[in-house]
SEBANU-705430 format. One line per field, with one value per residue: chain; residue in one letter; residue number from 0; z, x, y of N, C-alpha, C, O in turn. Coordinates in steps of 0.05 Angstrom, whole numbers, always signed. Atoms other than C-alpha are relative to their C-alpha. Last residue first. Layout:
% SEBANU-705430
loza: c(A  ...) .
drenfi: c(a  ...) .
sekol: c(NUM  ...) .
n_pz: c(Z  ...) .
n_px: c(X  ...) .
n_py: c(Y  ...) .
ca_pz: c(Z  ...) .
ca_px: c(X  ...) .
ca_py: c(Y  ...) .
c_pz: c(Z  ...) .
c_px: c(X  ...) .
c_py: c(Y  ...) .
o_pz: c(Z  ...) .
o_px: c(X  ...) .
o_py: c(Y  ...) .
//
This chain:
% SEBANU-705430
loza: c(A  A  A  A  A  A  A  A  A  A  A  A  A  A  A  A  A  A  A  A  A  A  A  A  A  A  A  A  A  A  A  A  A  A  A  A  A  A  A  A  A  A  A  A  A  A  A  A  A  A  A  A  A  A  A  A  A  A  A  A  A  A  A  A  A  A  A  A  A  A  A  A  A  A  A  A  A  A  A  A  A  A  A  A  A  A  A  A  A  A  A  A  A  A  A  A  A  A  A  A  A  A  A  A  A  A  A  A  A  A  A  A  A  A  A  A  A  A  A  A  A  A  A  A  A  A  A  A  A  A  A  A  A  A  A  A  A  A  A  A  A  A  A  A  A  A  A  A  A  A  A  A  A  A  A  A  A  A  A  A  A  A  A  A  A  A  A  A  A  A  A  A  A  A  A  A  A  A  A  A  A  A  A  A  A  A  A  A  A  A  A  A  A  A  A  A  A  A  A  A  A  A  A  A  A  A  A  A  A  A  A  A  A  A  A  A  A  A  A  A  A  A  A  A  A  A  A  A  A  A  A  A  A  A  A  A  A  A  A  A  A  A  A  A  A  A  A  A  A  A  A  A  A  A  A  A  A  A  A  A  A  A) .
drenfi: c(x  x  x  x  x  x  x  x  x  x  x  x  x  x  x  x  x  x  x  x  x  x  x  x  x  x  x  x  x  x  x  x  x  x  x  x  x  x  x  x  x  x  x  x  x  x  x  x  x  x  x  x  x  x  x  x  x  x  x  x  x  x  x  x  x  x  x  x  x  x  x  x  x  x  x  x  x  x  x  x  x  x  x  x  x  x  x  x  x  x  x  x  x  x  x  x  x  x  x  x  x  x  x  x  x  x  x  x  x  x  x  x  x  x  x  x  x  x  x  x  x  x  x  x  x  x  x  x  x  x  x  x  x  x  x  x  x  x  x  x  x  x  x  x  x  x  x  x  x  x  x  x  x  x  x  x  x  x  x  x  x  x  x  x  x  x  x  x  x  x  x  x  x  x  x  x  x  x  x  x  x  x  x  x  x  x  x  x  x  x  x  x  x  x  x  x  x  x  x  x  x  x  x  x  x  x  x  x  x  x  x  x  x  x  x  x  x  x  x  x  x  x  x  x  x  x  x  x  x  x  x  x  x  x  x  x  x  x  x  x  x  x  x  x  x  x  x  x  x  x  x  x  x  x  x  x  x  x  x  x  x  x) .
sekol: c(261  260  259  258  257  256  255  254  253  252  251  250  249  248  247  246  245  244  243  242  241  240  239  238  237  236  235  234  233  232  231  230  229  228  227  226  225  224  223  222  221  220  219  218  217  216  215  214  213  212  211  210  209  208  207  206  205  204  203  202  201  200  199  198  197  196  195  194  193  192  191  190  189  188  187  186  185  184  183  182  181  180  179  178  177  176  175  174  173  172  171  170  169  168  167  166  165  164  163  162  161  160  159  158  157  156  155  154  153  152  151  150  149  148  147  146  145  144  143  142  141  140  139  138  137  136  135  134  133  132  131  130  129  128  127  126  125  124  123  122  121  120  119  118  117  116  115  114  113  112  111  110  109  108  107  106  105  104  103  102  101  100  99  98  97  96  95  94  93  92  91  90  89  88  87  86  85  84  83  82  81  80  79  78  77  76  75  74  73  72  71  70  69  68  67  66  65  64  63  62  61  60  59  58  57  56  55  54  53  52  51  50  49  48  47  46  45  44  43  42  41  40  39  38  37  36  35  34  33  32  31  30  29  28  27  26  25  24  23  22  21  20  19  18  17  16  15  14  13  12  11  10  9  8  7  6  5  4  3  2  1  0) .
n_pz: c(-11  +8  -12  -6  +23  -17  +10  -14  +10  -14  +6  -17  -10  -9  -24  -7  -30  -1  +19  +23  +14  +21  +15  +10  -8  -24  +9  +22  -15  -18  +20  +7  -18  -2  +21  -6  -19  +14  +21  -22  -11  +22  +22  -13  -6  +23  +9  -26  -5  -27  +10  +7  -20  -10  +15  -10  -23  +8  +9  -24  -4  +3  +6  +16  +0  +18  +1  +22  +9  +5  +16  +0  +23  -7  -26  -2  +28  +18  +6  +3  -20  +23  -11  -25  +12  +6  +12  +24  +0  -21  -7  +6  -18  +6  -22  +15  +16  -20  -16  +32  -5  -26  +16  +17  -10  +9  -13  -11  -15  +6  -31  +1  -13  -1  +4  -12  -3  -19  +10  -10  -24  +10  +5  +23  +20  -2  +10  +28  +10  -2  +10  +30  -6  +4  -26  +5  -3  -24  -19  -2  -4  +2  +5  -1  +0  -15  -10  +0  +26  +5  -21  +1  +6  +26  +24  +22  -13  -10  -18  -18  -26  -2  -26  -2  -22  +14  +15  +8  -9  +19  +29  +9  +5  +26  +16  -1  +17  +25  +2  -1  -11  -10  -27  -1  -18  -23  +6  +4  +27  +5  +15  -14  +6  +26  +4  -13  +18  +21  -2  -10  +18  +30  +3  +19  -7  -16  -17  -6  -16  -2  -23  -3  +24  +24  +23  +17  +14  -5  +0  +23  -3  -20  +0  +18  -14  -21  +18  -4  -17  +6  +11  -26  -15  +13  +18  -10  -16  +20  +12  +10  +15  +38  +22  +15  +25  +23  +7  +26  +26  +10  +17  +25  +22  +12  +23  -14  -18  -15  +8  -18  -26  -14) .
n_px: c(-12  -22  -22  -18  -20  -25  -14  -28  -24  -14  -18  -28  -19  -25  -3  -36  -16  -31  -16  +6  +26  -6  -26  +2  -24  +6  +26  -13  -13  +24  +13  -17  -7  +30  +8  -16  +11  +26  -7  -10  +21  +8  +18  +25  +4  -1  +23  +15  -5  -23  -21  -2  -4  -26  -14  -7  -20  -38  -7  -4  +23  +9  +29  +10  +29  +6  +25  +2  +33  +8  +35  +29  +31  +10  -4  +9  +8  -22  -24  -31  -20  -27  -10  -15  -29  -15  -32  -13  -11  -22  -23  -29  -8  +23  -10  -18  +21  +18  -11  +1  +27  -1  -19  +9  +18  +26  +2  +22  -2  +19  +20  +35  +26  +27  +26  +28  +25  +19  +28  +15  -7  -30  -4  +7  -19  -29  -1  +7  -26  -9  +3  -11  -32  -20  -11  -25  +7  +5  -19  -1  +20  +28  +20  +22  +22  +16  -4  +22  +7  -7  -11  -28  -20  -9  +2  -19  -13  -25  +5  -15  +11  -8  +16  -12  -20  -28  -10  -20  +3  +16  -13  -23  +16  +19  -19  -9  +21  -6  +26  +3  +29  +6  +21  +9  +18  -7  -21  +8  +4  -21  -33  -26  +9  -10  -29  -7  +9  -18  -22  +8  -11  +16  +36  +14  +24  +7  +29  +17  +16  +7  +10  +30  +4  -6  -29  +10  -16  -18  -11  -28  -12  -10  -23  -25  -6  -16  -28  -5  -11  -30  -15  -17  +2  +31  -7  -26  +19  +9  -17  +10  +23  +7  +9  +31  +9  -21  +8  +27  -12  -16  +10  +16  -24  +1  +19  +22  -10  +20  +23  +4  -5  -10) .
n_py: c(+22  +9  -3  +25  +7  -1  +7  +6  +6  +6  +18  -10  +20  -15  +13  -1  -10  +1  +8  -14  +3  +25  -8  -19  -21  -10  -23  -26  -26  -14  -11  -23  -22  -15  -15  -24  -7  -15  -16  -23  -13  -20  +22  +0  +19  +31  +3  +1  +31  +0  +8  +25  +17  -2  +21  +28  +0  +4  +27  +9  -5  +22  -3  +9  +4  +15  +2  -14  +1  -25  +3  -23  -10  -27  -11  -29  -10  -8  +30  -1  +3  +12  +29  -6  -4  -28  -3  -9  -20  +3  -20  +3  +10  +25  +19  +21  +11  +9  +20  +24  +21  +18  +20  +16  +12  -14  -13  +1  -18  -20  +6  -20  +12  -20  +6  -13  +18  -13  +6  -30  -21  -6  -27  -17  +17  -12  -26  +5  +4  -25  -23  +5  +13  -23  +9  +19  +18  +17  +4  +31  +11  -11  +16  -20  +17  -3  -11  -23  +5  -29  -15  -1  -20  +18  -20  +14  +15  -21  -14  -6  +9  +22  +17  +25  +14  -5  +14  -9  -29  -14  +6  -18  -23  +3  -4  -31  -14  +3  +10  +27  +12  +27  +11  +29  +7  +3  +15  +35  +7  +21  -2  -5  -24  -14  -7  -36  -25  -4  -10  -24  -19  -6  +11  -21  +9  +36  -2  +27  +2  +24  +10  +6  -5  +32  -7  -18  +9  +8  -32  +2  +29  -5  -19  +16  +27  -10  -9  -30  -13  -3  -29  -7  -16  -28  -16  -16  -19  -26  -21  -28  +0  +12  -26  -1  +9  -6  -26  -1  +18  -23  -22  +17  -5  +26  +12  +12  +16  -2  -20  -18  +9  -20) .
ca_pz: c(+103  +96  +121  +71  +78  +115  +95  +121  +93  +116  +68  +99  +64  +57  +18  -33  -49  -111  -106  -57  +6  +24  +69  +95  +110  +99  +32  +60  +123  +80  +34  +91  +126  +58  +53  +121  +111  +41  +71  +139  +80  +33  +87  +111  +84  +32  +85  +133  +72  +49  -29  -1  +30  -37  -67  -9  -28  -98  -79  -34  -87  -90  -103  -72  -32  -6  +49  +69  +125  +140  +164  +174  +190  +220  +226  +165  +156  +222  +249  +278  +276  +226  +284  +269  +200  +232  +229  +256  +312  +292  +262  +234  +261  +218  +224  +165  +211  +255  +207  +163  +241  +234  +156  +181  +236  +205  +247  +210  +155  +112  +120  +51  +75  +36  +51  +33  +29  -1  -35  -7  -33  -86  -62  -75  -14  +35  +13  +31  +96  +109  +89  +127  +192  +167  +153  +106  +116  +142  +85  +37  +23  -34  -22  -60  -59  -87  -120  -154  -172  -114  -106  -172  -168  -162  -85  -40  +26  -6  -58  -128  -191  -245  -273  -329  -341  -409  -398  -337  -319  -359  -331  -261  -269  -283  -224  -178  -210  -194  -121  -105  -136  -159  -198  -240  -261  -292  -366  -346  -327  -261  -265  -219  -271  -275  -195  -197  -244  -202  -140  -161  -204  -186  -128  -126  -70  -84  -130  -150  -172  -216  -228  -292  -267  -200  -171  -136  -84  -24  -53  -76  -18  -19  -90  -75  -20  -63  -121  -74  -78  -115  -89  -87  -134  -207  -186  -130  -166  -219  -165  -123  -119  -118  -52  +4  +14  +70  +100  +100  +136  +191  +197  +212  +259  +301  +318  +389  +364  +297  +275  +318  +269  +198) .
ca_px: c(+569  +533  +462  +412  +375  +312  +234  +175  +104  +33  -12  -69  -140  -204  -259  -278  -353  -392  -470  -508  -507  -434  -429  -499  -493  -554  -532  -462  -495  -541  -481  -437  -492  -514  -436  -435  -496  -470  -405  -434  -476  -417  -373  -320  -248  -248  -279  -219  -175  -197  -228  -299  -278  -268  -336  -362  -332  -347  -430  -430  -393  -321  -267  -204  -164  -92  -54  +22  +51  +126  +170  +237  +268  +339  +382  +367  +398  +426  +364  +315  +240  +181  +124  +117  +98  +34  +2  -76  -103  -143  -207  -255  -330  -348  -332  -350  -400  -344  -301  -354  -362  -288  -299  -356  -319  -255  -198  -207  -172  -170  -108  -64  +7  +72  +140  +208  +275  +334  +403  +471  +500  +461  +391  +378  +414  +386  +320  +336  +362  +288  +247  +273  +272  +210  +162  +125  +48  +59  +99  +40  +1  +55  +130  +184  +262  +307  +375  +363  +406  +458  +457  +413  +337  +284  +268  +259  +227  +194  +160  +162  +135  +163  +136  +179  +145  +108  +40  +20  -53  -49  +15  -7  -78  -35  +12  -54  -75  -7  +5  +73  +86  +147  +150  +212  +231  +288  +269  +193  +228  +219  +203  +141  +81  +123  +128  +52  +36  +85  +43  -22  +6  -46  -8  +68  +95  +158  +160  +234  +273  +336  +345  +385  +417  +415  +408  +341  +372  +350  +285  +262  +206  +193  +180  +136  +97  +89  +61  +0  -17  -69  -132  -168  -225  -219  -149  -173  -237  -195  -152  -210  -190  -121  -131  -143  -73  -50  -122  -114  -41  -78  -127  -81  -33  -100  -92  -71  +5  -2  +55  +98  +137  +111) .
ca_py: c(-56  +10  +23  +35  +97  +105  +127  +128  +157  +164  +189  +227  +220  +261  +225  +283  +268  +255  +243  +286  +251  +249  +316  +311  +239  +194  +168  +161  +117  +74  +56  +40  -7  -43  -63  -86  -135  -160  -178  -207  -250  -264  -297  -245  -248  -202  -146  -145  -150  -82  -83  -75  -15  +10  -17  +18  +84  +68  +63  +128  +165  +178  +226  +212  +257  +265  +307  +282  +259  +252  +198  +186  +118  +107  +43  +10  -57  -61  -52  +2  -26  -1  +6  +86  +64  +43  -34  -32  -69  -126  -139  -188  -179  -123  -49  -4  +38  +60  +77  +116  +153  +174  +192  +239  +275  +293  +263  +204  +220  +156  +123  +114  +79  +97  +56  +74  +44  +87  +70  +105  +39  -4  -40  -103  -135  -81  -105  -173  -153  -118  -174  -230  -208  -158  -216  -174  -152  -88  -65  -69  -5  +17  -1  +41  +9  +60  +52  -10  -74  -72  -153  -181  -182  -240  -210  -269  -239  -182  -224  -244  -247  -198  -144  -98  -39  -17  -53  -18  -28  -98  -124  -98  -141  -202  -185  -180  -246  -278  -258  -244  -178  -144  -82  -53  +16  +45  +36  +56  +129  +155  +227  +226  +205  +143  +137  +154  +91  +45  +62  +39  -21  -72  -109  -74  -116  -85  -18  -26  +41  +54  +125  +141  +188  +185  +260  +246  +194  +221  +258  +191  +179  +261  +254  +190  +227  +296  +261  +238  +163  +121  +106  +31  +28  +7  -37  -67  -86  -120  -152  -182  -252  -239  -185  -243  -267  -223  -232  -304  -305  -252  -302  -362  -317  -299  -224  -192  -185  -158  -145  -198  -229  -218) .
c_pz: c(+1  +7  -15  +15  +4  -23  +12  -19  +29  -14  +19  -10  +8  +9  +8  +26  -7  +18  +7  -18  -28  -16  -25  -21  -9  +12  +16  -2  -14  +22  +13  -19  -15  +24  +3  -25  +4  +24  -11  -26  +20  +16  -13  -22  +13  +16  -20  -10  +20  +8  +27  -11  -4  +29  +9  -10  +12  +27  -6  -7  +20  +5  -5  -5  -20  +0  -34  -15  -24  -2  +3  -6  +8  -17  +5  +28  -6  -24  -12  -2  -12  +27  -9  +16  +28  -8  +3  +2  -27  -3  +14  +1  -7  +24  +2  +22  -10  -9  +17  +16  -25  +6  +33  -9  -11  +10  -7  +23  +26  +30  -7  +18  -9  +12  +2  -1  +8  -1  +17  -9  +1  +27  +1  -2  -26  -27  -6  -14  -31  -8  -8  -27  -25  +5  +0  +28  -5  -2  +27  +26  +6  +21  +9  +12  +13  -2  +17  +26  +4  -27  -16  +33  +3  -16  -30  -26  -20  +15  +15  +23  +15  +29  +5  +30  +1  +23  -5  -10  -15  +4  -18  -25  -10  -6  -28  -27  +11  -13  -35  -12  +3  +14  +2  +28  +0  +18  +29  -8  +4  -33  +0  -11  +18  -10  -36  -5  +16  -14  -29  +5  +12  -18  -27  -5  -19  +13  +6  +15  -2  +27  -7  +33  -16  -29  -16  -16  -36  -25  +12  +7  -13  +6  +29  -9  -13  +23  +22  -8  -9  +22  -6  -15  +27  +25  -13  -17  +20  +10  -18  -13  +1  -10  -24  -23  -10  -29  -22  -8  -25  -29  -9  -11  -24  -29  +3  -18  +17  +24  +9  -4  +17  +31) .
c_px: c(-17  +13  +27  +22  +9  +21  +36  +14  +25  +30  +20  +15  +27  +24  +29  +7  +31  +10  +27  +20  -5  -26  +4  +27  -1  +7  -13  -24  +7  +12  -24  -17  +11  +9  -27  -2  +20  -15  -21  +9  +10  -29  -16  -21  -32  -5  -2  -31  -15  +1  +19  +23  +0  -1  +33  +5  -4  +6  +32  +5  -17  -32  -14  -32  -8  -34  -8  -42  -7  -28  -10  -22  -4  -22  -21  -10  -10  -2  +22  +14  +27  +19  +24  +16  +17  +27  +7  +31  +19  +16  +18  +7  +29  +14  -5  +9  +2  -21  -7  +21  -3  -30  +3  +12  -18  -24  -28  +1  -21  +4  -21  -17  -30  -25  -16  -28  -27  -29  -26  -36  -5  +2  +32  +10  -1  +19  +28  -1  -1  +38  +23  +0  +9  +24  +31  +8  +28  -4  -9  +19  +13  -20  -23  -18  -32  -21  -20  +9  -23  -13  +4  +5  +27  +16  +14  -7  +19  +22  +21  -10  +18  -16  +8  -11  +2  +23  +32  +16  +23  -3  -19  +9  +25  -19  -20  +25  +2  -22  -2  -18  +3  -20  +2  -20  -13  -17  +14  +27  -4  -1  +13  +22  +25  -11  -1  +32  +10  -18  +14  +24  -6  +21  -4  -31  -24  -25  -6  -24  -24  -21  -12  -4  +14  -9  +7  +21  -12  +20  +37  +14  +34  +14  +17  +23  +21  +15  +28  +34  +11  +18  +33  +15  +14  +1  -13  +14  +15  -15  -14  +18  -18  -25  +0  +2  -27  -5  +25  -5  -29  +20  +12  -22  -20  +21  +4  -12  -27  -10  -17  -21  -12  +3) .
c_py: c(-24  -24  -20  +5  -22  -10  -8  -5  +0  -10  +4  -28  +14  -27  +11  -23  -6  +15  +4  -3  +4  -9  -21  +5  +20  +28  +11  +11  +23  +19  +16  +12  +23  +22  +19  +16  +29  +23  +27  +20  +18  +3  +19  -15  -10  -16  -27  -13  -9  -33  -10  -16  -27  -16  +1  -20  -25  +1  -2  -32  -24  +9  -26  +6  -27  -4  -8  -1  +20  -10  +31  -2  +23  +6  +18  +16  +35  +14  +8  -22  +13  +2  -10  -26  +8  -1  +29  +6  +7  +26  -1  +28  -12  -24  -25  -25  -24  -18  -14  -20  -20  -17  -15  -25  -30  -21  +24  +17  -5  +22  +20  -6  +17  -25  +19  -5  +21  -23  +7  -5  +27  +20  +6  +26  +9  -11  +14  +22  -4  -6  +17  +17  -7  -9  +13  -12  -23  -27  -15  -14  -28  -9  +16  -25  +16  -25  +15  +25  +33  +15  +30  +21  -10  +26  -10  +17  -12  -19  +14  +11  -10  -10  -27  -8  -24  -4  +2  -13  +9  +27  +17  +1  +24  +29  +1  +5  +33  +16  +2  -10  -29  -4  -27  -1  -34  -9  -4  -14  -31  -12  -32  +4  +19  +25  +8  +1  +23  +17  +2  +14  +30  +18  +15  +0  +23  +2  -34  +13  -27  -5  -21  -12  -17  +5  -16  +4  +7  -10  -12  +19  +2  -26  +9  +27  -9  -27  +4  -2  +26  +17  -2  +34  +9  +13  +22  +23  +24  +23  +16  +17  +23  -2  -22  +20  -3  -13  +9  +29  +7  -10  +31  +21  -13  -3  -34  -11  -7  -23  +3  +30  +26  +3) .
o_pz: c(+11  +32  -23  +10  +27  -43  +32  -38  +50  -28  +23  -5  +6  +24  -7  +48  -22  +19  +31  -25  -40  -35  -42  -44  -33  +23  +4  +5  -4  +31  +6  -15  -18  +17  +4  -24  +6  +16  -13  -23  +22  +0  -8  -47  +21  +7  -25  +1  +24  +3  +25  -15  +8  +32  +5  +2  +22  +33  -4  +8  +29  +13  -21  +11  -31  +20  -53  -20  -30  +0  +17  -21  +31  -40  +28  +38  -23  -31  -22  +16  -36  +43  +1  +31  +30  -2  -14  +20  -39  -25  +33  -14  +6  +40  +10  +10  -5  +2  +21  +14  -24  +12  +36  -17  +0  +7  +7  +44  +25  +51  -16  +19  +7  +9  +19  -23  +28  -20  +38  -6  -18  +41  +13  -22  -38  -40  -26  -34  -46  -16  -30  -44  -34  -1  -12  +50  -7  +19  +39  +38  +4  +6  +27  -4  +34  -22  +31  +48  -14  -41  -38  +43  +15  -39  -27  -44  -12  +23  +7  +21  +6  +47  -11  +50  -6  +16  -13  +2  -33  -16  -36  -33  -31  -28  -41  -43  -2  -35  -47  -23  -13  +31  -17  +51  -19  +41  +31  -9  +19  -47  -9  +5  +6  -32  -43  -16  +3  -20  -40  -10  +0  -43  -46  -13  -12  +27  -7  +35  -21  +48  -25  +47  -20  -35  -37  -40  -55  -24  +3  -7  -3  +18  +29  -7  -4  +32  +23  +2  -32  +45  +4  -38  +47  +21  -26  -9  +27  -1  -19  -9  -3  -33  -40  -34  -24  -49  -45  -31  -48  -46  -22  -36  -46  -50  +16  -12  +36  +20  +21  +13  +17  +42) .
o_px: c(-8  +15  +25  +37  +7  +16  +42  +6  +26  +29  +29  +7  +32  +20  +48  +2  +42  +5  +31  +34  -22  -27  +21  +26  +0  -6  -30  -30  +4  -3  -29  -18  -4  +10  -26  -13  +9  -26  -20  +3  -6  -45  -11  -23  -34  -23  -20  -44  -14  -18  +39  +21  +15  +13  +49  +4  +15  +25  +40  +15  +0  -40  -6  -50  +11  -48  +4  -54  +4  -35  -2  -32  -9  -20  -30  -33  -1  +8  +27  +14  +33  +17  +37  +35  +41  +41  -10  +39  +34  +17  +17  -1  +34  +29  -28  +20  -12  -24  +4  +13  -17  -33  -3  -3  -20  -22  -40  -7  -44  +13  -15  -28  -40  -28  -11  -39  -31  -40  -19  -53  +3  -16  +48  +19  +20  +37  +38  +13  +16  +52  +33  +18  +31  +43  +51  +0  +27  -9  +4  +16  -3  -34  -23  -20  -31  -32  -12  +15  -38  -1  +15  -11  +28  +13  +38  -23  +42  +43  +43  -30  +37  -24  +3  -5  -16  +46  +46  +35  +18  -8  -12  +18  +26  -24  -22  +20  -7  -18  +9  -12  +14  -26  +3  -17  -21  -10  +27  +24  +9  -21  +35  +39  +33  -5  +12  +43  +23  -3  +16  +25  +5  +20  +10  -44  -44  -33  -16  -22  -40  -9  -28  +13  +38  -30  +18  +15  -11  +45  +54  +35  +56  +36  +39  +46  +44  +38  +51  +53  +20  +8  +51  +17  +6  +8  -4  +21  +10  -19  -9  +14  -43  -30  -18  -20  -37  -1  +23  -13  -29  +28  +3  -25  -19  +18  +24  -36  -24  -22  -19  -32  -5  -17) .
o_py: c(-45  -26  -43  +24  -30  -23  +5  -18  +13  -31  +26  -51  +38  -46  +10  -14  -22  +39  -3  +16  -10  -25  -17  +15  +15  +45  +23  +34  +45  +36  +39  +36  +42  +46  +43  +38  +51  +43  +51  +43  +37  +11  +43  -14  -33  -30  -42  -30  -34  -48  -24  -40  -42  -37  -18  -42  -37  -14  -26  -49  -40  +31  -44  +4  -38  -5  +1  -21  +42  -34  +49  -19  +28  +15  +17  +20  +50  +36  +30  -38  +10  +21  -28  -26  +4  -21  +36  +21  -8  +36  -17  +46  -33  -15  -27  -44  -43  -40  -36  -43  -41  -41  -39  -44  -51  -45  +41  +7  +3  +13  +42  -28  +33  -49  +37  -4  +35  -34  +17  +12  +40  +30  -9  +36  +12  +1  +24  +24  +4  +13  +19  +16  -3  +6  +5  -4  -47  -38  -32  -36  -47  -23  +33  -44  +30  -34  +34  +16  +39  +32  +32  +37  -32  +31  -15  +12  -17  -7  +19  +25  -24  +5  -44  +5  -39  -4  -16  -22  +24  +40  +32  +23  +37  +39  +22  +24  +51  +28  +19  -30  -44  +13  -43  +8  -47  -5  -25  -38  -45  -10  -37  +14  +39  +35  +28  +20  +40  +36  +24  +34  +49  +21  +10  +20  +35  +21  -52  +28  -30  -3  -22  -25  -14  +16  -11  +5  -9  -9  +4  +20  -6  -25  +20  +20  -8  -25  -6  -14  +25  +18  -17  +41  +21  +37  +40  +46  +47  +44  +40  +41  +21  +3  -20  +24  -21  +1  +18  +34  +15  +5  +50  +20  -2  +8  -41  -15  -23  -44  +24  +44  +50  +11) .
//
């Protein structure tokens, strides 16, 4: 993706983008899902379509796919596309009733005007938008909508902000945000919204969740173990998280745009 991470080594960005497959089972087990309200907002412009045809693009292990199914999208109208073979295999295990295809945002294995909505969970920042946006435009029917969702830890909460500091490693770059989505001839106007969310965690499962983040996946074993130990120690010693289970406060950021005609 051009200029998505302007202060970062392109080779490192590429390594991070391709790092998830080796931890596909952990990703499926540990990552949060998405709030139903965010998904319904994303689909609002096409809610009257019957049947509704939806593409979950860069679907990973099916986190968003499952929320779509729980929020009124029928399995017959839903297709998931994922480039990584290991993530795709996990998706097929997690959501066996949904058609799942190998492919990427820059070359979507669907015909023109095949879907009414394209949703992307926690992945649009890895796309080459110069290639992906016209391709998404191609597979969307007239009047269709593109929407991206991102789960972010709510660092307005003091202990969450400190957890983010504690979990830093030697690998980092500027976090990409939905506000960075460009206005283009394909999708000229993006609307944005935020939704509260939460995930039930323990110190150990919170460390495991952070362990599925790309900045952790590319670390060497020694540094990864050191960061994990630091995270668990912090959570066990913090009043809000020390007594077994706790809720991690999350803000789900969402952006949507209607397909430009022509």
